[in-house]
N, C-alpha and C positions, 0 to 999 in steps of 0.2 A: 178538257172537262172530264168529270168522271160521268160513268153510265148515269149513277142517279141525280147528279145535280142536272145533266141535261134532261131525264125525265121529269125532273120537279120543273123546270125552266118551261118545258114544254106543255105542262101541265097549267100553270101557272098563267102563260101565254094566252092558252085557249079559253081559260074561264074569264079573263081579264081582257079579251082581244077588242070588244068594241070600245070599252073605255080607254085603253091604250092608244088605239088607233087616233080617237079624238084629241088626247093628250098630247101626241106625236105632233099632231097638226097645227093644234095652238100653240105648241112650244116652237116650232119652226117659224110660224108666221111671225111669232112675237120677237124673234131673233132678227128677224129680216127686216121689221119695222124699224126695232130699235137702232140698227145698224143705219138704216134709211136715214132716221131723224138725224143720229150725228153726223151723216153726210150733209144732209140739209143745212144744219147748224153751221156746219164749215163752209157755206156759201155756195155748195153745188145746188144747182136747182132741183125740184123734186123728182121730175121723170127722169132726168139723169140720175140722180141719185138710187131711184128704185132700179134701174136697169144694171147699175154699177153692183148695188147690193146681191140681186141675184147671180149676176155673173161671178162674185166673189165667193157667195155661198155655194153656186153650184145649183145644178138642176134638183128639184123638192125630192123626184124619185128617188135618187139614190141617195140622199141622206135619208129618206125613209127606211130602204131596204137595212142601211147601216142601223138605223134604230131597232127595227124587226130583230135582226140579228142578234144585237145585244141583248133584247128583252126576251127573245124566246120562240117569237111569232114567225119568224123566217123558217125555223126549224121544225115549226107547225104546218106551214104552210106547203112544206115541201114533201113533208109525210102525208098531208092529205091529198096532194098531186100524184104520188105515188100510188096511193090506195085506190084513188079514183082510177088511173091506168090500168091498175092489176084487176081491178072490177070489171071496166072496160074489155079486156084482153079474155078474161076469165068467160064472160057474157057471150065474145065472139066466139070461143072455140071450147065448149061444154066437155068436150073428149079430153081436150088437152086438161082444163080444170079437174075432173075426175080422176086422171091419172097422178096431177099435181098433190093435189089432197089426200090421195090413196099414198103415194110416194112419202110424203111428209109424216103421215100416219104411221105409216110402218117404220119411217127412220126414227122418230120419237119412240114407237114401242119399243125397238129394239133397243135403242140405245138405253131408255129405262129399265129393261129387263137385264141388260149386260151389266148396266151400272149395280144393279139389285144382288148380281151374283159376286160380281166384283166386291163391293162395299162390304157384303158379310162372310165372304172365304176368303179373300185376298188382303185387303186394307184393314179390315177390324181383327181383333184377336178372335180365335177361335173360342166356341160358346162353351168349355168345358173348361175343367179346372187343370190348372198348369198346364197348357196346351203342349207347350215347348216338350214335354216328357214323353209326348204320343207318338208311337212309332207304328209303321206297317211294315209288317215281314212278308218277304216274297220268298218262293222256292223255284229252284232250277230244275229242269228236266236232266237226263242223262247228256244230252247235245249241249248244255250249257245254255238253252234257252229259259227266260225268266218267264214262269207260267203265272205267277201271284197266287197259286193255291198250293196247298200242302195236304198231307193225309191226315186222319184220326190220329193213326198211332205216333206218328212226329209229332205234333199238337201236345198230345198227352206226356211225351219226353220232355218237350221245350217246359210245359206248364210244371214239371216236378224238378227240373233242373235249373231253375231260375239263378240260383246261387248268387243273391246279392246283387245281380245289375238290373234284375225287371221286378216291379212290385207286382204287375200282372200279366198274364197273356191269356187272351182268349181269341176263339175261334167263331166265324158266323158264316152262315150262308143265306141267301134269298130263297124266299119259298111264298107261296100261293095258299091261302086257306079259304075254305067256303063257310062264313059266318050263318049262322041260323036263318031261315027264310030269305037268305040271300039270292040273288040272280047271277051276281059275278063274283070271280074270288077278288079276295082281300089280300093287297101286295103286304107282304110281312118277312121275318126274319126269324131264324133259330139262332139262337147267340148262346156262349157257355154263360154261367151263372156271374161270373166276374165283370161282366160287360156294362152296367150301368155304373157299379162302382168305380171302376176303372177310368169311365169317362168323369167321373165325380159328378153327377147329375143324380139327384135324390127323385124318386118319384112323389108326383103332388100328391097322391093319394096311395095308400098302402105300401107295398116293399117291392123290391126286386126278388132275383131269383136266389135259391139256395143251391149248395153243390150236389148234394142229395137229388134234388129233382132233374138233375142230367142223367141218373142211372135208368137203364130200360125198367120199365113196370113202374115207375115214381108216378104218384098223382098227376094228372095234368095240369098244368097252371098256366095264364097267359097273363102280359101286361100290355095294356091298351095304351094306345096314343090318346093325346088330349082331343083332337078331332073327330076318333073315331068313337069316342066317348059322348060329345057333344051333338054328333050328327047321327049315328046311331041309334044312341042309347037316353037321347034328349037330355044328357048331362046328369042323369040320374044320382045324386049325391050316396045311395047307398048301393052303390053297383058292387064295390070290391064285397069279395067273399061270395057274390051269388054264382051260379054255374050257368054257362051258355053252351051251347053246341057249338063245335068247329070241326068240320070235316064229318060230323055224323056223331061225334062222341062227346061226351061232357068235359067242361074245360073250366077250373075255376079261376075267376078273376082277383088275381092278387094284388094287381096294381095300375096307376094310371099316372102317365108321364106327364110334365108339364107343357105348358102351349108351346106349340114351335119347336120341341125338342125332336131332333134326327141328326142321322149320319149319312152325309152327302154320298158317300161310297155306295150304301144301301138302296140309295132312291126313295121314293115316296112311302116310307114302311107306315102301314097302319097299326100293327101289333107285333108282339114279342113272344118266342115260345122259348124254353129250354132248348140246348143242343144235346142231343144223346149220342156220345162216344162210344167207339168201338176201338179195339187194338189192331183195325185194318191200315196196312202201310200201301197196299196196292192201288186205290182209289183216292184221289188227289180231289177235294172240292170244296175244301174249307179256305176262306181268306181269313188272315191272322191280323191281330191290331193288339199292341203291347205299351205299357207305360213304365220308362225306365225310371230307375230309382233316382232321387236327387243325386246332381252331381256326376251322373255316368255319363258319358260321352256318347254318340253316335256311333263313332270309331269302337270304342271300347266293347258296346254292345254287340255290335256286327261280328268283331274278331272272337269275342266269347261264342256266339251263336255258330259260326263257323267251325270252331272246335267242336262243338256237340255235334254239329252236321257230319264231320269225318269221324267222330266215336259212331253213331250211327251206320255211318257206310258200312264201316268194318265189323260192325254187328249183323246187319241185314243186308249184306252185298245184292242180293236178288232185287231189293226196291230202290235202295239207298245209296247204292253204288255210283260215284260220279256226280252226286246230289250237292249243291250248296245253298246258301242264303245271302239276301241282300233286304237291308234296312235302310227305310225312308222315312222321314218326317211326316205325320198325319199330313201337315200343310201342303206339303209337295205331292201327296199321292192325292189329295183331294183335286190340285190342279191340273195332275196327271190324268186321272180318272175323270171327275166331274167337268172338266173342259174349263176349269177357271183360267188356265194359262192364256188358252185360246181368247177367250172372253175378255181378259185384262188386254192382250194385244189389239183385240177389235175396237175395244172402248177407247183405248187411247188412238186410234185411227180416226174413229168418228168422231171424237172429241177434239 
């Protein structure tokens, strides 16, 4: 019997219990009486016929139990008995009851949270345009240890030497900003101008960044998350184009992203500002994400960037000797960085 059929049976039995009990009694007594009359008609004395009928039918209680099970009443009775027993035990041991309830609550909550992560970032397609083309580029230090970060100078070379392999390559780094009249810093990120376009997500209002806004001395601009727009600025429909204070300086709001937009690698970002780059190759602090051109495989892109890395090592031995690159898909990187692989394992174990 399926779960739904069993549940329906229990519910029907509970709603019609009294009538069904009466029907069972009447039906069983009718059959016994009918059989008794048949025996009497065949010449058997009534007293003996009644006794024989009861013997052949068996005791009424086992028959009732069979009828209750067929009609769902037995399952209902057993469920009620289990619930009463559980309630008595919980009343006798309130401490155990509290621990049991807390354990169940934590288990259900953890399972729900894990499923949310797994469903959003592992089971479902990533919420970006053509997500299979998105990759993360890692760099390695001179000892061959993968650091995941690169220098502004290397990023600039990668961006200018895409050579038909990449549509866009952009860098980013997490940052914290003080918003006007704010008591706590706001989690944000500085990103290359191509960031929103590369992910294929258009701002709900306004625009993303222009390449010239990355230059030192360019007018300061910011793109807000939908959540920050709603919570801090009450969803002001005319907010784009206005100037607010960030880190004590005036910044023009040029865009507002759609509700729920974020990149898990960045964490809970509430605003984005342009990334100002230099030609420095000594300091490595940028993470890099890129979009492959249609039809370009991960292996081909990796081979090409390794060739570029070798050219840079030859040109800048003091900072790039022995350095190489490694590419992973964005989905794989989210699993490594954001814990989705671990969440998936725990989810299957809990399930």
